[in-house]
N, C-alpha and C positions, 0 to 999 in steps of 0.2 A: 306686909301685915304679919305681926307676931303670931305664931301658932297656926298659920294657915295650913289647910290640908294640901293645897297646891301652891308652892312657892315659885312665883314667876321669875325669881332671880336664880333659881336652880334649874338651868337648862336641861340637864339629863332627866330630872324629874318631870319636867313639862313634856319632853319628848316621849318619855315612857307612858305618860297619861294619854297622849295623842295616839300612840301605838295601840293602847288598850281599847280605844274606841273603834278601831277599824273592823273588829268582829261584827259590829252591829250595823255597818253601812252596806247599802247595795253596791254591786260590783263597780258601777261607773263612779259613784260618789267616793268609793274607797280609792279608786285609782287617782282621782283628782286630789284627794286629801294626801295621799302618799307623795304625789308630785310636789304639792305645796310644802309638805314637811321636809322633803329632801332639799328643796331650794332654800327654805328658811334655816334649816339646820346647817347647811353648808356655809351660808352667809352669816351664821350666828346672829340672826335677826330676832332679837327677843320680842319685839313688838308683834311681828308676824306670827311667831310661835304662840304668843298669848292670845291673839285674835283667833287663831286656828283652834287652840284648845277650847276657848269659850264657845266657838261656833259648833264644834263637834260635841261638846258637853250638852248643848241644848238639843242637838239632833238625837243623841243617844240616851238621854235621861229616861224616857219612858221604857226603852228596851232594857236598860240596866235595872230599873225597878221591877220590870216584869220578870227578869231572870232571878232577881233576888227573892221575890215572892214565890216564884215557882220552886226554887230550891228549898225555901222554908216550909212551904205548905204541901208540896207534892213530891219533890225529888230529893229530899233530905237523905234517904237511905241509898239512893242510887249514886248521889255524889260521894257519899262515904265509901261505897264499894269501889267505885272507879278510882278514887284517890288512893285508897289502900292498895289496890292492885298495881298502881303505877309507880309508887314510891319504892325506895329500897326496902329490902327485907327487914333491916334493923328499924327503920322508921315506921314501917307497917306494924311491926311487933309493938313498938312503943305506943302507937295510936290505939291499937286494939286493947292493950293492957290498961292504958289510961282510961279509955272509954268504959271498960268493964269495971274499973275501980271507982269511977265517979258517977256512973250511970248517965253520962252525957248522951243525948240522943242525936246531936248533929255535930258536924265538923266545926261550925261556928261556936257552939257551946263548949266544945273541947278546947279550942284554942283560946277562948275567953275565960276559961276556968281559972280560979285564983292560983291553983297549983301548977298550971301549965308552964309558967315561966321557968320553974325548976325542973320540970319533966322533959322539956324539949329545948335543945341547944339552938343557937342562932342558925347554924347550918341546916339543922333539921327543919326549922320553921321556914327557912328560905326554900328548901326542897319541896315542902308541902305547898307553899305559895305558888311556886313555879308549876308544879303538877296540877294544882287546882285551876290555874289559868287555862291550861290545855283542856281540862275536864269541862270547864264552863264553855269553852269553844264548841266542844262536842255536843253538850246538852243544848246549847242555843241552836246549833244547826239541825239537830235530830228531833227537836220537839217543837217545831214552829207552830203547828196547829194548836197544841196545848197551851202555848204561850200567848196566843192571840187575845183571849179575854183579859189576861193580866196587862198586856200592852195597851189595850184600849182604855182600861181603867186608869193606867198610869198617865196616859195622854191627857185625860180630863184633869187629873191632879196637877200635872205640869202646867197646863194653861191657866189654871186658877192661881197657882203660886206666882207664875210669871206676871200675870196681870197686876197682882198686888205689888210686886217688886218694881214694875214699871211705874205704877202710881206713886210709889215712894220716890223714885228717881225724878219724876216730873215735879213733885212737891219740892224736892231739894233744889232743882234748877230754877224754879220760879220763886224761891224764897231764899235770897242770898244770906240772910243772917242765921239760917239753920242748915245751909247747904253742906258744909263740911261734916257736921254731925250726922246728917241723914245719909249722905253718900258713904260715910264710913260704915254705917249699919248695913247699907245695901251690899257693900263689898263683903262684909262678914257673912251676911245671909247667902250671897251668891256662892261663896266658897263652900259653905256647908251644903247648899242645895245642888248647884251644878257640878261641882267637882267631887265632893265627898259623897254625893248621891243621897243625902238625907231628905226626908219629907218634912218641910217646914209647917208649923202650925198655922192654919188659915186664921184661926181666932187671934193668935198673937200678931200676925201681920195686919189684920183689920184694926187691932188696937193701936198699932204703930201708925197706921194711916190716919185714924181718927185723931190721935194725939197731935200729929204734925199738921193736920188741917186746922186744928185749934191754934197751934203756934203761928201758922200762916195768917190767921185772922187777927192776931194781936198786932199792935203797932210795933214797928222795929225800934229797938233801944240802942 
C-alpha cells in the first residue's frame, strides 16, 4: 500500500513496531510475543511478522491512546522536562531556545512547528525520538493509576471502531462486485487506526457502511 504508515515489506520497520508494543504488554504476554518475534525474525517470515504486528496493535491500541492523551492533557510539562534532562546539552539548549522563541507548549508542538525542520538536524531529531521513547516507558510504568480512566475510554472507542471495520469487511466478503474496493478501504483504515494509532471518525465509518449496504442491495452489473 503506497504511503502506508507501516510497510509490511519493510521487515526492520515491522520489527521496530512490534518492539514498541512490548511496553504495554503484561509480563507473560510480552515473553510470548518476544519469542514469536525472535522465531519469525530469524526465519524472515514476513507473514508471521505481519500477523504478530496486527495482533499486538489491537492489544495495545487503547494503551497507546491512553498514554497519548495523558501526555497531551496532564503530563505535557513532565515529558518536556524529562526529555530535556536526558538529551545532550546542545540538543537541550536548542529545544529550550526554540520553545522560548515560538511559545510552543509541548514537545509535539515544537517538533511539528513549521520552523522545526530548519532548527533541528536529522541526528538531533533522532536523539530526541530515542530519548522520548525511554521517557514514555517511564511515564507509562510510573503513572498507571492516573492512566486507567484514559485507557478505559480508549477501550470503548477501540471496540466501536473495530465493530464498524468488521462490518465493512463482512460487506466486502459477501458482495463480490465491490469486494476489492471495500477491502482496499479497510486496509487503509486499519493502517491509520491500528498502526498509526489515529482515531477514525465513527460518523465517516457509518457513512461508508451505509453506502456499501446500498451497493450490496443493487443488482450486480
